[in-house]
All heavy atoms as TSV, in Angstrom:
chain	resi	resn	atom	element	x	y	z
A	1	MET	N	N	3.211	2.660	-13.017
A	1	MET	CA	C	1.916	3.115	-13.482
A	1	MET	C	C	1.120	3.644	-12.315
A	1	MET	O	O	0.855	2.982	-11.350
A	1	MET	CB	C	1.184	1.940	-14.152
A	1	MET	CG	C	-0.250	2.264	-14.503
A	1	MET	SD	S	-1.188	0.851	-15.056
A	1	MET	CE	C	-0.596	0.755	-16.759
A	2	PRO	N	N	0.750	4.953	-12.401
A	2	PRO	CA	C	-0.026	5.531	-11.307
A	2	PRO	C	C	-1.437	4.925	-11.119
A	2	PRO	O	O	-2.016	4.582	-12.156
A	2	PRO	CB	C	-0.084	7.005	-11.589
A	2	PRO	CG	C	0.577	7.245	-12.897
A	2	PRO	CD	C	1.057	5.885	-13.383
A	3	LEU	N	N	-1.945	4.919	-9.913
A	3	LEU	CA	C	-3.189	4.388	-9.724
A	3	LEU	C	C	-4.285	5.412	-10.105
A	3	LEU	O	O	-4.005	6.595	-10.193
A	3	LEU	CB	C	-3.433	4.077	-8.231
A	3	LEU	CG	C	-2.539	2.956	-7.684
A	3	LEU	CD1	C	-2.811	2.747	-6.221
A	3	LEU	CD2	C	-2.870	1.649	-8.421
A	4	GLU	N	N	-5.544	4.988	-10.355
A	4	GLU	CA	C	-6.616	5.949	-10.653
A	4	GLU	C	C	-6.735	6.968	-9.585
A	4	GLU	O	O	-6.447	6.758	-8.387
A	4	GLU	CB	C	-7.940	5.197	-10.735
A	4	GLU	CG	C	-8.152	4.606	-12.129
A	4	GLU	CD	C	-9.532	4.005	-12.240
A	4	GLU	OE1	O	-10.489	4.591	-11.722
A	4	GLU	OE2	O	-9.615	2.920	-12.875
A	5	ALA	N	N	-7.218	8.126	-9.878
A	5	ALA	CA	C	-7.300	9.305	-9.010
A	5	ALA	C	C	-7.887	9.047	-7.662
A	5	ALA	O	O	-7.342	9.199	-6.616
A	5	ALA	CB	C	-7.964	10.479	-9.691
A	6	GLY	N	N	-9.144	8.484	-7.636
A	6	GLY	CA	C	-9.887	8.311	-6.378
A	6	GLY	C	C	-9.566	7.041	-5.655
A	6	GLY	O	O	-9.985	6.823	-4.527
A	7	LEU	N	N	-8.831	6.135	-6.298
A	7	LEU	CA	C	-8.561	4.817	-5.705
A	7	LEU	C	C	-7.817	4.872	-4.421
A	7	LEU	O	O	-8.088	4.267	-3.357
A	7	LEU	CB	C	-7.980	3.847	-6.737
A	7	LEU	CG	C	-7.654	2.468	-6.261
A	7	LEU	CD1	C	-8.963	1.741	-5.873
A	7	LEU	CD2	C	-6.933	1.684	-7.358
A	8	LEU	N	N	-6.691	5.695	-4.515
A	8	LEU	CA	C	-5.773	5.765	-3.309
A	8	LEU	C	C	-6.453	6.353	-2.089
A	8	LEU	O	O	-6.130	6.055	-0.946
A	8	LEU	CB	C	-4.587	6.610	-3.669
A	8	LEU	CG	C	-3.371	6.487	-2.802
A	8	LEU	CD1	C	-2.887	5.056	-2.606
A	8	LEU	CD2	C	-2.215	7.411	-3.284
A	9	GLU	N	N	-7.516	7.200	-2.310
A	9	GLU	CA	C	-8.218	7.818	-1.184
A	9	GLU	C	C	-9.056	6.757	-0.484
A	9	GLU	O	O	-9.266	7.030	0.751
A	9	GLU	CB	C	-9.148	8.946	-1.728
A	9	GLU	CG	C	-8.454	10.041	-2.354
A	9	GLU	CD	C	-9.357	11.109	-3.030
A	9	GLU	OE1	O	-10.656	10.982	-2.759
A	9	GLU	OE2	O	-8.933	11.958	-3.757
A	10	ILE	N	N	-9.470	5.671	-1.099
A	10	ILE	CA	C	-10.351	4.760	-0.348
A	10	ILE	C	C	-9.565	3.515	0.149
A	10	ILE	O	O	-10.150	2.743	0.874
A	10	ILE	CB	C	-11.543	4.327	-1.173
A	10	ILE	CG1	C	-11.027	3.633	-2.558
A	10	ILE	CG2	C	-12.408	5.475	-1.554
A	10	ILE	CD1	C	-12.142	3.013	-3.337
A	11	LEU	N	N	-8.342	3.399	-0.323
A	11	LEU	CA	C	-7.558	2.189	0.121
A	11	LEU	C	C	-6.945	2.437	1.463
A	11	LEU	O	O	-6.565	3.534	1.862
A	11	LEU	CB	C	-6.364	1.881	-0.915
A	11	LEU	CG	C	-6.821	1.398	-2.249
A	11	LEU	CD1	C	-5.622	1.185	-3.107
A	11	LEU	CD2	C	-7.604	0.138	-2.136
A	12	ALA	N	N	-6.826	1.349	2.244
A	12	ALA	CA	C	-6.116	1.421	3.561
A	12	ALA	C	C	-5.375	0.198	3.794
A	12	ALA	O	O	-5.599	-0.829	3.195
A	12	ALA	CB	C	-7.216	1.544	4.630
A	13	CYS	N	N	-4.382	0.313	4.754
A	13	CYS	CA	C	-3.535	-0.887	5.099
A	13	CYS	C	C	-4.466	-1.992	5.656
A	13	CYS	O	O	-5.173	-1.653	6.598
A	13	CYS	CB	C	-2.478	-0.399	6.074
A	13	CYS	SG	S	-1.443	-1.831	6.621
A	14	PRO	N	N	-4.422	-3.210	5.153
A	14	PRO	CA	C	-5.277	-4.214	5.816
A	14	PRO	C	C	-4.823	-4.640	7.199
A	14	PRO	O	O	-5.590	-5.135	7.898
A	14	PRO	CB	C	-5.077	-5.441	4.801
A	14	PRO	CG	C	-4.142	-5.001	3.702
A	14	PRO	CD	C	-3.722	-3.587	3.952
A	15	ALA	N	N	-3.607	-4.329	7.558
A	15	ALA	CA	C	-3.027	-4.701	8.798
A	15	ALA	C	C	-3.418	-3.691	9.929
A	15	ALA	O	O	-3.835	-4.205	11.020
A	15	ALA	CB	C	-1.546	-4.892	8.852
A	16	CYS	N	N	-3.352	-2.348	9.706
A	16	CYS	CA	C	-3.578	-1.443	10.689
A	16	CYS	C	C	-4.642	-0.394	10.314
A	16	CYS	O	O	-4.888	0.450	11.137
A	16	CYS	CB	C	-2.225	-0.712	11.052
A	16	CYS	SG	S	-1.683	0.354	9.809
A	17	HIS	N	N	-5.054	-0.439	9.016
A	17	HIS	CA	C	-6.157	0.437	8.583
A	17	HIS	C	C	-5.668	1.880	8.420
A	17	HIS	O	O	-6.522	2.848	8.285
A	17	HIS	CB	C	-7.466	0.413	9.474
A	17	HIS	CG	C	-7.910	-1.010	9.682
A	17	HIS	ND1	N	-8.401	-1.828	8.654
A	17	HIS	CD2	C	-7.776	-1.799	10.785
A	17	HIS	CE1	C	-8.675	-2.989	9.187
A	17	HIS	NE2	N	-8.334	-3.054	10.399
A	18	ALA	N	N	-4.457	2.106	8.447
A	18	ALA	CA	C	-3.906	3.539	8.143
A	18	ALA	C	C	-3.943	3.774	6.637
A	18	ALA	O	O	-3.937	2.912	5.807
A	18	ALA	CB	C	-2.504	3.641	8.656
A	19	PRO	N	N	-3.921	5.073	6.247
A	19	PRO	CA	C	-3.985	5.394	4.781
A	19	PRO	C	C	-2.627	4.892	4.129
A	19	PRO	O	O	-1.589	4.718	4.801
A	19	PRO	CB	C	-3.971	6.896	4.777
A	19	PRO	CG	C	-4.513	7.335	6.152
A	19	PRO	CD	C	-4.005	6.257	7.112
A	20	LEU	N	N	-2.690	4.757	2.853
A	20	LEU	CA	C	-1.543	4.291	2.074
A	20	LEU	C	C	-1.137	5.500	1.181
A	20	LEU	O	O	-1.864	6.329	0.750
A	20	LEU	CB	C	-1.912	3.135	1.146
A	20	LEU	CG	C	-2.418	1.906	1.934
A	20	LEU	CD1	C	-2.891	0.840	0.891
A	20	LEU	CD2	C	-1.179	1.243	2.655
A	21	LYS	N	N	0.212	5.525	0.832
A	21	LYS	CA	C	0.730	6.467	-0.071
A	21	LYS	C	C	1.531	5.759	-1.090
A	21	LYS	O	O	2.152	4.743	-0.890
A	21	LYS	CB	C	1.579	7.580	0.570
A	21	LYS	CG	C	2.873	7.002	1.131
A	21	LYS	CD	C	3.727	8.162	1.717
A	21	LYS	CE	C	4.985	7.623	2.308
A	21	LYS	NZ	N	5.832	8.683	2.801
A	22	GLU	N	N	1.380	6.274	-2.368
A	22	GLU	CA	C	2.025	5.618	-3.499
A	22	GLU	C	C	3.492	6.031	-3.671
A	22	GLU	O	O	3.815	7.226	-3.522
A	22	GLU	CB	C	1.209	5.967	-4.797
A	22	GLU	CG	C	1.619	5.259	-6.034
A	22	GLU	CD	C	0.640	5.462	-7.170
A	22	GLU	OE1	O	-0.130	6.463	-7.091
A	22	GLU	OE2	O	0.776	4.671	-8.135
A	23	GLN	N	N	4.382	5.058	-3.860
A	23	GLN	CA	C	5.778	5.389	-4.068
A	23	GLN	C	C	6.317	4.252	-5.082
A	23	GLN	O	O	6.309	3.100	-4.684
A	23	GLN	CB	C	6.601	5.301	-2.784
A	23	GLN	CG	C	8.065	5.674	-2.898
A	23	GLN	CD	C	8.751	5.703	-1.586
A	23	GLN	OE1	O	8.446	4.846	-0.723
A	23	GLN	NE2	N	9.595	6.662	-1.366
A	24	GLU	N	N	6.679	4.780	-6.202
A	24	GLU	CA	C	7.197	3.895	-7.294
A	24	GLU	C	C	6.168	2.773	-7.553
A	24	GLU	O	O	5.079	3.066	-7.974
A	24	GLU	CB	C	8.540	3.354	-7.031
A	24	GLU	CG	C	9.635	4.468	-6.924
A	24	GLU	CD	C	11.023	3.883	-6.548
A	24	GLU	OE1	O	11.232	2.662	-6.784
A	24	GLU	OE2	O	11.857	4.702	-6.028
A	25	ASN	N	N	6.581	1.505	-7.470
A	25	ASN	CA	C	5.626	0.442	-7.685
A	25	ASN	C	C	5.170	-0.212	-6.413
A	25	ASN	O	O	4.814	-1.402	-6.356
A	25	ASN	CB	C	6.269	-0.582	-8.609
A	25	ASN	CG	C	7.556	-1.140	-7.955
A	25	ASN	OD1	O	8.100	-0.662	-7.001
A	25	ASN	ND2	N	7.983	-2.270	-8.508
A	26	GLU	N	N	5.006	0.607	-5.332
A	26	GLU	CA	C	4.447	0.095	-4.040
A	26	GLU	C	C	3.529	1.044	-3.482
A	26	GLU	O	O	3.534	2.255	-3.797
A	26	GLU	CB	C	5.683	-0.044	-3.064
A	26	GLU	CG	C	6.577	-1.190	-3.389
A	26	GLU	CD	C	7.730	-1.371	-2.373
A	26	GLU	OE1	O	8.182	-0.348	-1.832
A	26	GLU	OE2	O	8.109	-2.489	-2.061
A	27	LEU	N	N	2.733	0.581	-2.523
A	27	LEU	CA	C	1.902	1.366	-1.719
A	27	LEU	C	C	2.412	1.246	-0.329
A	27	LEU	O	O	2.414	0.099	0.271
A	27	LEU	CB	C	0.351	0.908	-1.722
A	27	LEU	CG	C	-0.299	1.135	-3.061
A	27	LEU	CD1	C	-1.714	0.653	-2.980
A	27	LEU	CD2	C	-0.290	2.576	-3.448
A	28	LEU	N	N	2.791	2.391	0.315
A	28	LEU	CA	C	3.382	2.354	1.667
A	28	LEU	C	C	2.380	2.727	2.693
A	28	LEU	O	O	1.623	3.646	2.572
A	28	LEU	CB	C	4.615	3.319	1.706
A	28	LEU	CG	C	5.707	3.101	0.752
A	28	LEU	CD1	C	6.753	4.182	0.842
A	28	LEU	CD2	C	6.353	1.656	0.978
A	29	CYS	N	N	2.321	1.944	3.822
A	29	CYS	CA	C	1.434	2.202	4.940
A	29	CYS	C	C	1.989	3.476	5.678
A	29	CYS	O	O	3.277	3.515	5.867
A	29	CYS	CB	C	1.328	1.055	5.863
A	29	CYS	SG	S	0.371	1.417	7.338
A	30	THR	N	N	1.154	4.422	5.974
A	30	THR	CA	C	1.584	5.592	6.756
A	30	THR	C	C	1.506	5.380	8.250
A	30	THR	O	O	1.861	6.301	8.944
A	30	THR	CB	C	0.813	6.795	6.246
A	30	THR	OG1	O	-0.598	6.531	6.523
A	30	THR	CG2	C	0.915	7.119	4.788
A	31	GLY	N	N	1.086	4.254	8.723
A	31	GLY	CA	C	0.986	3.994	10.218
A	31	GLY	C	C	2.397	3.947	10.774
A	31	GLY	O	O	3.336	3.380	10.320
A	32	GLN	N	N	2.576	4.700	11.910
A	32	GLN	CA	C	3.895	4.753	12.527
A	32	GLN	C	C	4.343	3.387	13.024
A	32	GLN	O	O	5.576	3.069	12.887
A	32	GLN	CB	C	3.825	5.668	13.754
A	32	GLN	CG	C	3.590	7.126	13.385
A	32	GLN	CD	C	3.520	8.019	14.592
A	32	GLN	OE1	O	3.485	7.564	15.694
A	32	GLN	NE2	N	3.431	9.368	14.298
A	33	ASP	N	N	3.559	2.476	13.552
A	33	ASP	CA	C	3.975	1.236	14.019
A	33	ASP	C	C	3.928	0.120	12.966
A	33	ASP	O	O	4.369	-0.988	13.207
A	33	ASP	CB	C	3.089	0.853	15.190
A	33	ASP	CG	C	3.209	1.767	16.372
A	33	ASP	OD1	O	4.321	2.388	16.575
A	33	ASP	OD2	O	2.218	1.902	17.147
A	34	CYS	N	N	3.449	0.368	11.794
A	34	CYS	CA	C	3.220	-0.644	10.761
A	34	CYS	C	C	4.318	-0.492	9.658
A	34	CYS	O	O	5.277	-1.288	9.697
A	34	CYS	CB	C	1.852	-0.507	10.178
A	34	CYS	SG	S	1.462	-1.890	9.015
A	35	GLY	N	N	4.180	0.352	8.781
A	35	GLY	CA	C	5.129	0.580	7.734
A	35	GLY	C	C	5.234	-0.465	6.638
A	35	GLY	O	O	6.266	-0.449	5.912
A	36	LEU	N	N	4.311	-1.328	6.526
A	36	LEU	CA	C	4.326	-2.295	5.399
A	36	LEU	C	C	4.245	-1.672	4.045
A	36	LEU	O	O	3.671	-0.570	3.821
A	36	LEU	CB	C	3.196	-3.246	5.579
A	36	LEU	CG	C	3.169	-4.182	6.734
A	36	LEU	CD1	C	1.903	-4.983	6.907
A	36	LEU	CD2	C	4.389	-5.063	6.767
A	37	ALA	N	N	4.964	-2.371	3.116
A	37	ALA	CA	C	4.878	-1.843	1.659
A	37	ALA	C	C	4.300	-2.935	0.857
A	37	ALA	O	O	4.803	-4.053	0.689
A	37	ALA	CB	C	6.315	-1.567	1.244
A	38	TYR	N	N	3.183	-2.546	0.145
A	38	TYR	CA	C	2.420	-3.536	-0.642
A	38	TYR	C	C	2.782	-3.330	-2.154
A	38	TYR	O	O	2.808	-2.196	-2.630
A	38	TYR	CB	C	0.853	-3.346	-0.404
A	38	TYR	CG	C	0.427	-3.527	0.982
A	38	TYR	CD1	C	0.444	-2.504	1.927
A	38	TYR	CD2	C	0.213	-4.758	1.427
A	38	TYR	CE1	C	0.008	-2.744	3.249
A	38	TYR	CE2	C	-0.252	-5.070	2.790
A	38	TYR	CZ	C	-0.228	-3.951	3.653
A	38	TYR	OH	O	-0.619	-4.257	5.015
A	39	PRO	N	N	2.931	-4.440	-2.868
A	39	PRO	CA	C	3.330	-4.266	-4.277
A	39	PRO	C	C	2.139	-3.853	-5.195
A	39	PRO	O	O	0.950	-4.106	-4.758
A	39	PRO	CB	C	3.802	-5.690	-4.562
A	39	PRO	CG	C	3.094	-6.540	-3.733
A	39	PRO	CD	C	2.894	-5.810	-2.434
A	40	VAL	N	N	2.465	-3.322	-6.252
A	40	VAL	CA	C	1.410	-2.977	-7.261
A	40	VAL	C	C	1.846	-3.698	-8.459
A	40	VAL	O	O	2.919	-3.433	-9.060
A	40	VAL	CB	C	1.282	-1.419	-7.541
A	40	VAL	CG1	C	0.290	-1.228	-8.628
A	40	VAL	CG2	C	0.879	-0.671	-6.293
A	41	ARG	N	N	1.142	-4.659	-8.928
A	41	ARG	CA	C	1.480	-5.486	-10.133
A	41	ARG	C	C	0.404	-5.270	-11.229
A	41	ARG	O	O	-0.751	-5.461	-11.112
A	41	ARG	CB	C	1.511	-6.962	-9.706
A	41	ARG	CG	C	2.503	-7.328	-8.688
A	41	ARG	CD	C	2.567	-8.788	-8.370
A	41	ARG	NE	N	3.504	-9.048	-7.253
A	41	ARG	CZ	C	3.167	-9.805	-6.227
A	41	ARG	NH1	N	2.040	-10.431	-6.124
A	41	ARG	NH2	N	4.075	-9.954	-5.258
A	42	ASP	N	N	0.916	-4.872	-12.396
A	42	ASP	CA	C	0.181	-4.591	-13.586
A	42	ASP	C	C	-0.945	-3.523	-13.215
A	42	ASP	O	O	-2.120	-3.641	-13.614
A	42	ASP	CB	C	-0.432	-5.851	-14.137
A	42	ASP	CG	C	0.569	-6.861	-14.575
A	42	ASP	OD1	O	1.614	-6.315	-15.178
A	42	ASP	OD2	O	0.426	-8.043	-14.455
A	43	GLY	N	N	-0.618	-2.567	-12.403
A	43	GLY	CA	C	-1.597	-1.519	-11.980
A	43	GLY	C	C	-2.631	-1.955	-10.999
A	43	GLY	O	O	-3.562	-1.239	-10.680
A	44	ILE	N	N	-2.394	-3.110	-10.407
A	44	ILE	CA	C	-3.363	-3.659	-9.427
A	44	ILE	C	C	-2.717	-3.776	-8.074
A	44	ILE	O	O	-1.710	-4.452	-7.906
A	44	ILE	CB	C	-3.933	-4.956	-9.815
A	44	ILE	CG1	C	-4.665	-4.856	-11.192
A	44	ILE	CG2	C	-4.887	-5.534	-8.714
A	44	ILE	CD1	C	-5.020	-6.169	-11.842
A	45	PRO	N	N	-3.134	-3.032	-7.050
A	45	PRO	CA	C	-2.554	-3.153	-5.763
A	45	PRO	C	C	-2.764	-4.546	-5.062
A	45	PRO	O	O	-3.933	-4.995	-5.171
A	45	PRO	CB	C	-3.298	-2.080	-4.851
A	45	PRO	CG	C	-3.995	-1.265	-5.812
A	45	PRO	CD	C	-4.221	-2.023	-7.025
A	46	VAL	N	N	-1.737	-5.180	-4.584
A	46	VAL	CA	C	-1.795	-6.531	-3.973
A	46	VAL	C	C	-1.805	-6.210	-2.423
A	46	VAL	O	O	-0.769	-6.208	-1.774
A	46	VAL	CB	C	-0.747	-7.360	-4.387
A	46	VAL	CG1	C	-0.832	-8.754	-3.671
A	46	VAL	CG2	C	-0.627	-7.545	-5.834
A	47	LEU	N	N	-3.030	-6.073	-1.869
A	47	LEU	CA	C	-3.065	-5.722	-0.452
A	47	LEU	C	C	-3.228	-6.976	0.425
A	47	LEU	O	O	-4.206	-7.146	1.175
A	47	LEU	CB	C	-4.311	-4.797	-0.229
A	47	LEU	CG	C	-4.175	-3.451	-0.980
A	47	LEU	CD1	C	-5.399	-2.588	-0.766
A	47	LEU	CD2	C	-2.893	-2.680	-0.535
A	48	LEU	N	N	-2.330	-7.798	0.351
A	48	LEU	CA	C	-2.272	-9.051	1.196
A	48	LEU	C	C	-1.054	-8.902	2.164
A	48	LEU	O	O	0.140	-8.613	1.713
A	48	LEU	CB	C	-2.099	-10.254	0.279
A	48	LEU	CG	C	-3.173	-10.553	-0.652
A	48	LEU	CD1	C	-2.827	-11.688	-1.530
A	48	LEU	CD2	C	-4.453	-10.858	0.079
A	49	VAL	N	N	-1.278	-9.048	3.419
A	49	VAL	CA	C	-0.146	-8.877	4.417
A	49	VAL	C	C	0.938	-9.825	4.080
A	49	VAL	O	O	2.115	-9.550	4.227
A	49	VAL	CB	C	-0.731	-9.049	5.821
A	49	VAL	CG1	C	0.376	-9.012	6.863
A	49	VAL	CG2	C	-1.738	-7.990	6.145
A	50	ASP	N	N	0.608	-11.051	3.589
A	50	ASP	CA	C	1.669	-12.080	3.267
A	50	ASP	C	C	2.542	-11.593	2.149
A	50	ASP	O	O	3.653	-12.024	2.095
A	50	ASP	CB	C	1.043	-13.422	3.024
A	50	ASP	CG	C	0.406	-14.089	4.220
A	50	ASP	OD1	O	0.710	-13.636	5.344
A	50	ASP	OD2	O	-0.415	-14.908	4.026
A	51	GLU	N	N	2.095	-10.746	1.245
A	51	GLU	CA	C	2.846	-10.317	0.143
A	51	GLU	C	C	3.543	-9.024	0.413
A	51	GLU	O	O	4.372	-8.525	-0.401
A	51	GLU	CB	C	1.900	-10.087	-1.075
A	51	GLU	CG	C	1.199	-11.262	-1.587
A	51	GLU	CD	C	2.146	-12.160	-2.462
A	51	GLU	OE1	O	3.002	-11.610	-3.154
A	51	GLU	OE2	O	2.012	-13.329	-2.428
A	52	ALA	N	N	3.260	-8.379	1.556
A	52	ALA	CA	C	3.920	-7.135	1.855
A	52	ALA	C	C	5.292	-7.195	2.255
A	52	ALA	O	O	5.667	-8.249	2.883
A	52	ALA	CB	C	3.059	-6.348	2.982
A	53	ARG	N	N	6.104	-6.172	1.983
A	53	ARG	CA	C	7.448	-6.118	2.454
A	53	ARG	C	C	7.534	-5.421	3.706
A	53	ARG	O	O	6.909	-4.393	3.977
A	53	ARG	CB	C	8.306	-5.352	1.448
A	53	ARG	CG	C	9.770	-5.117	1.665
A	53	ARG	CD	C	10.483	-4.404	0.600
A	53	ARG	NE	N	9.923	-3.141	0.256
A	53	ARG	CZ	C	10.063	-2.007	0.940
A	53	ARG	NH1	N	10.811	-1.923	2.066
A	53	ARG	NH2	N	9.526	-0.826	0.557
A	54	ARG	N	N	8.200	-6.031	4.632
A	54	ARG	CA	C	8.396	-5.502	6.026
A	54	ARG	C	C	9.303	-4.316	6.012
A	54	ARG	O	O	10.243	-4.243	5.203
A	54	ARG	CB	C	8.860	-6.585	7.033
A	54	ARG	CG	C	8.078	-7.844	7.101
A	54	ARG	CD	C	6.934	-7.680	7.932
A	54	ARG	NE	N	6.011	-8.834	7.925
A	54	ARG	CZ	C	4.779	-8.870	8.305
A	54	ARG	NH1	N	4.296	-7.725	8.710
A	54	ARG	NH2	N	4.106	-9.942	8.238
A	55	PRO	N	N	9.120	-3.386	6.912
A	55	PRO	CA	C	10.053	-2.200	7.000
A	55	PRO	C	C	11.453	-2.702	7.435
A	55	PRO	O	O	11.584	-3.649	8.209
A	55	PRO	CB	C	9.443	-1.307	8.070
A	55	PRO	CG	C	8.512	-2.139	8.797
A	55	PRO	CD	C	8.139	-3.323	7.923
A	56	ALA	N	N	12.426	-1.971	6.948
A	56	ALA	CA	C	13.808	-2.267	7.267
A	56	ALA	C	C	14.180	-2.005	8.683
A	56	ALA	O	O	13.679	-1.266	9.401
A	56	ALA	CB	C	14.747	-1.593	6.259
């Protein structure tokens, strides 16, 4: 389920404050040194570092 139009523009990675981009059911951090992937559950972004998937 895509996020609301303006929501993605104001969201940022809680760890490094870089912008996020939407990919499938996750929000990916665009920061070069971070790269965390935050889940989106029932259309709600879960922006908790403890819930984020670490880059491979």
